[in-house]
C-alpha positions as CSV (number, residue, x, y, z in Angstrom):
1,M,10.1,-5.4,19.0
2,S,7.5,-2.8,19.8
3,N,6.1,-2.9,16.3
4,Q,6.6,-6.4,15.0
5,E,7.6,-6.4,11.3
6,H,6.0,-9.1,9.1
7,I,8.0,-11.0,6.6
8,L,6.8,-13.2,3.7
9,I,9.2,-16.0,2.7
10,V,8.6,-17.5,-0.8
11,D,10.6,-20.6,-1.7
12,D,9.6,-24.0,-3.1
13,E,12.3,-25.7,-1.0
14,A,10.8,-26.7,2.4
15,N,14.2,-26.8,4.2
16,I,15.0,-23.2,3.2
17,R,11.5,-22.0,4.3
18,L,12.0,-23.7,7.7
19,T,15.5,-22.5,8.1
20,L,14.8,-18.9,7.3
21,S,11.5,-18.9,9.3
22,A,13.4,-20.2,12.4
23,L,16.2,-17.6,11.9
24,L,13.8,-14.7,11.6
25,E,11.3,-15.7,14.3
26,D,14.2,-16.0,16.7
27,E,15.0,-12.3,16.0
28,G,11.4,-11.4,16.8
29,Y,9.9,-11.0,13.3
30,A,6.5,-12.4,12.4
31,V,6.9,-14.8,9.5
32,T,4.5,-16.2,6.8
33,T,5.7,-18.7,4.2
34,A,4.5,-19.7,0.7
35,A,5.8,-22.7,-1.3
36,S,5.0,-21.2,-4.7
37,G,4.5,-18.0,-6.6
38,E,0.8,-18.7,-6.9
39,A,0.5,-19.2,-3.1
40,A,2.5,-16.0,-2.5
41,L,0.2,-13.9,-4.7
42,A,-2.9,-15.3,-2.9
43,V,-1.4,-14.3,0.5
44,L,-0.5,-10.8,-0.8
45,D,-4.2,-10.4,-1.7
46,T,-5.1,-10.8,2.0
47,Q,-2.5,-8.7,3.9
48,P,0.5,-6.4,3.5
49,F,4.1,-7.3,4.5
50,D,7.0,-5.2,5.5
51,L,9.6,-7.4,3.6
52,L,9.5,-10.1,1.0
53,L,12.2,-12.8,0.8
54,V,11.6,-14.4,-2.6
55,D,13.3,-17.2,-4.4
56,L,14.2,-16.1,-7.9
57,R,13.6,-19.4,-9.6
58,L,10.2,-20.9,-8.8
59,P,8.1,-23.3,-10.8
60,G,5.2,-21.6,-12.5
61,I,5.1,-18.0,-11.4
62,D,8.7,-17.1,-10.7
63,G,10.2,-14.7,-8.1
64,M,10.2,-11.6,-10.3
65,Q,6.6,-12.2,-11.2
66,V,5.8,-12.3,-7.5
67,V,7.6,-9.0,-7.0
68,A,5.8,-7.5,-10.0
69,G,2.4,-8.8,-8.6
70,A,3.1,-7.2,-5.2
71,R,3.8,-3.8,-6.9
72,E,0.7,-4.1,-9.0
73,R,-1.3,-4.6,-5.7
74,G,0.2,-1.4,-4.4
75,I,2.4,-3.2,-1.8
76,D,5.5,-1.2,-0.9
77,S,7.3,-4.0,0.9
78,A,11.1,-4.1,0.9
79,V,12.2,-7.0,-1.3
80,I,15.2,-9.3,-1.1
81,V,15.6,-11.9,-3.9
82,L,17.2,-15.3,-3.0
83,T,19.2,-16.8,-5.8
84,G,21.6,-19.5,-6.6
85,H,23.2,-17.3,-9.2
86,G,22.6,-13.8,-10.5
87,S,22.4,-12.3,-13.9
88,V,22.5,-8.8,-15.5
89,E,18.9,-9.3,-16.8
90,T,17.4,-10.1,-13.4
91,A,19.4,-7.3,-11.8
92,V,18.0,-4.8,-14.2
93,E,14.5,-6.1,-13.9
94,G,14.9,-6.0,-10.1
95,M,15.9,-2.3,-10.2
96,H,12.6,-1.5,-12.1
97,Q,10.6,-3.4,-9.4
98,G,12.4,-1.7,-6.5
99,V,14.3,-4.8,-5.3
100,F,16.4,-3.8,-2.3
101,D,19.1,-6.6,-2.6
102,Y,20.0,-10.0,-3.9
103,L,21.3,-12.8,-1.6
104,L,22.9,-16.0,-2.5
105,K,21.2,-19.0,-0.9
106,T,24.6,-19.9,0.5
107,S,24.8,-16.6,2.5
108,T,25.5,-16.9,6.2
109,P,22.6,-16.4,8.7
110,Q,24.3,-13.2,9.9
111,T,24.4,-11.8,6.4
112,V,20.7,-12.6,5.9
113,L,19.8,-10.9,9.2
114,E,22.0,-7.8,8.3
115,R,20.3,-7.4,4.9
116,V,16.8,-7.9,6.3
117,R,17.4,-5.2,9.0
118,A,18.9,-2.9,6.3
119,G,15.9,-3.5,4.0
120,L,13.4,-2.8,6.7
121,A,15.3,0.3,7.8
122,Q,15.3,1.7,4.3
123,R,11.6,1.1,3.9
124,A,10.8,2.7,7.2
125,E,12.9,5.8,6.2
126,Q,11.1,6.0,2.9
127,Q,7.7,5.8,4.6
128,R,8.7,8.6,6.9
129,R,9.8,10.8,4.0
130,D,6.5,10.0,2.1
131,Q,4.5,10.9,5.2
132,L,6.4,14.2,5.7
133,L,6.0,15.1,2.0
134,D,2.3,14.3,2.2
135,M,1.9,16.5,5.4
136,V,3.8,19.4,3.7
137,S,1.7,19.0,0.6
138,S,-1.5,19.0,2.5
139,A,-0.5,22.1,4.5
140,V,0.4,23.9,1.3
141,Q,-2.9,23.0,-0.3
142,E,-4.8,24.2,2.8
143,L,-2.8,27.5,2.9
144,R,-3.7,28.1,-0.8
145,G,-7.4,27.4,-0.1
146,E,-9.9,30.1,-1.1
147,P,-10.9,32.3,1.9
148,G,-14.2,31.3,3.4
149,Q,-14.3,27.9,1.7
150,S,-12.8,24.6,3.1
151,K,-11.3,22.1,0.7
152,T,-13.2,19.5,2.7
153,A,-16.5,21.2,2.3
154,A,-17.3,18.8,-0.6
155,A,-16.8,16.0,1.8
156,T,-19.8,17.1,4.0
157,P,-22.8,14.8,3.4
158,A,-25.8,16.5,1.8
159,G,-28.0,18.1,4.4
160,A,-25.4,18.1,7.1
161,P,-24.6,21.3,9.0
162,S,-21.9,23.4,7.2
163,G,-18.5,23.2,9.0
164,P,-16.1,26.0,9.8
165,A,-14.6,28.0,7.0
166,T,-11.0,26.9,7.8
167,P,-9.7,23.5,6.5
168,K,-10.5,20.6,8.7
169,R,-7.8,18.4,10.2
170,V,-10.2,15.4,10.6
171,M,-12.7,14.3,7.9
172,R,-15.6,12.0,9.0
173,F,-17.9,9.9,6.9
174,G,-20.1,7.8,9.2
175,D,-17.7,5.5,11.1
176,L,-14.8,6.4,8.7
177,E,-12.4,9.0,9.9
178,L,-9.4,10.5,8.1
179,D,-6.7,12.5,10.0
180,T,-5.2,14.6,7.2
181,W,-2.3,15.8,9.4
182,R,-1.2,12.4,10.7
183,Q,-2.1,10.7,7.4
184,Q,-4.1,8.1,9.3
185,A,-7.5,6.5,8.7
186,S,-9.7,4.7,11.2
187,L,-13.0,2.9,11.0
188,D,-15.2,2.8,14.1
189,K,-12.2,4.0,16.1
190,R,-10.1,1.1,14.7
191,S,-6.9,2.2,12.9
192,L,-6.6,1.0,9.3
193,P,-3.2,-0.3,8.2
194,L,-3.0,1.8,5.0
195,T,0.1,2.3,2.9
196,P,0.9,6.0,2.1
197,T,-0.4,5.5,-1.4
198,E,-3.6,3.9,-0.2
199,F,-4.2,6.8,2.2
200,R,-3.6,9.4,-0.6
201,V,-6.1,7.6,-2.9
202,L,-8.7,7.5,-0.1
203,L,-8.1,11.2,0.7
204,C,-8.5,12.1,-3.0
205,L,-11.9,10.4,-3.0
206,A,-12.8,12.0,0.4
207,E,-12.1,15.5,-0.8
208,H,-14.9,15.0,-3.4
209,A,-17.1,12.6,-1.5
210,G,-20.3,11.6,-3.3
211,R,-18.8,12.6,-6.6
212,V,-17.2,10.3,-9.2
213,R,-13.4,10.8,-9.7
214,S,-12.1,9.4,-12.9
215,Y,-9.2,7.0,-13.0
216,R,-6.9,9.7,-14.4
217,E,-7.9,12.2,-11.7
218,L,-7.1,9.7,-9.0
219,V,-3.7,8.8,-10.4
220,R,-2.9,12.5,-10.9
221,C,-4.1,13.4,-7.3
222,A,-2.6,10.4,-5.5
223,Q,0.6,9.8,-7.4
224,G,1.4,13.1,-9.0
225,Y,1.5,12.4,-12.7
226,D,-0.8,12.0,-15.7
227,T,-1.4,9.0,-17.9
228,S,-3.9,7.4,-20.3
229,D,-7.4,6.3,-19.2
230,L,-6.5,2.7,-19.7
231,E,-3.2,2.8,-17.8
232,A,-4.8,4.9,-15.0
233,S,-7.5,2.3,-14.6
234,E,-4.9,-0.5,-14.3
235,L,-2.8,1.6,-11.8
236,I,-5.7,2.5,-9.5
237,K,-7.6,-0.8,-9.4
238,P,-5.1,-2.6,-7.1
239,H,-5.2,0.3,-4.6
240,I,-9.0,0.2,-4.5
241,H,-8.9,-3.5,-4.1
242,H,-6.6,-3.3,-1.1
243,L,-8.6,-0.4,0.4
244,R,-11.8,-2.4,0.2
245,Q,-10.1,-5.4,1.9
246,K,-9.1,-3.1,4.8
247,L,-12.2,-0.8,4.9
248,E,-15.3,-2.7,3.8
249,A,-17.1,-5.3,6.0
250,D,-17.9,-7.1,2.8
251,P,-15.4,-6.1,0.0
252,S,-17.6,-7.8,-2.6
253,N,-20.5,-5.6,-1.7
254,P,-18.8,-2.3,-0.8
255,R,-20.5,0.4,1.2
256,Y,-17.9,3.2,0.9
257,L,-15.8,2.7,-2.2
258,L,-18.1,2.4,-5.2
259,N,-17.2,1.8,-8.8
260,V,-18.8,3.7,-11.7
261,R,-18.0,1.2,-14.5
262,G,-15.7,2.6,-17.2
263,T,-15.4,6.0,-15.4
264,G,-13.9,5.9,-12.0
265,Y,-14.7,5.6,-8.3
266,L,-16.5,7.6,-5.6
267,L,-16.5,7.6,-1.8
268,A,-20.2,7.2,-0.8
269,T,-21.4,9.1,2.3
270,P,-23.6,7.4,4.9
271,N,-26.7,9.3,3.6
272,E,-26.3,7.9,0.1
């Protein structure tokens, strides 16, 4: 595969982890395994995955809690739940968490591969749609910009030469660069593996660099709806956490993404 998809297998039975790993690796996928829900959430704190294969019944943190934890972290992986038996309750909960499919543990290898391919294809298509919508939205916003003033003017560090009046395609903050047309970010010329939501959050901060944006403003800007201060804080924190993991040299001592406690976040410019 030109772009190797990464799959996380979560199951407390070693034989199932080994069997699924061998099956998927033979097909060219990169595979990581976790033997518990706790271990899975720890792994999800360090890297994103294209697809999760999660056992429904796990000791401690169960499969649906793992899926919920992934969503809270802003991870948009396709999800396939492995189960010995299904129920209406888990199916309904799975719908709320965006579960792609349920598979019985007795499913044939061919069925597993077919559903994995289908789940990855659906995720890729959704990402393409999200990126297209983002590009169209950005273009519309730029076309509506006031004459003689760029929407990115606020992103220019204090004291820097003023840019052209027309909206910029590329926004730069020291080593950080955002390509608003391609919806891509890079740091020191290294592409950052951001999800569409993470890029939107970063762009919302970049458009007002050096100024605090409240939790509610960030949710409204990046996700398109309004909510309470408390809920907005809980919604945006996982995205900031993952952005710091990918962007900051030391996430515990961030240089770019700064928190103003109880208020929101700001994107600091190199001169600050």
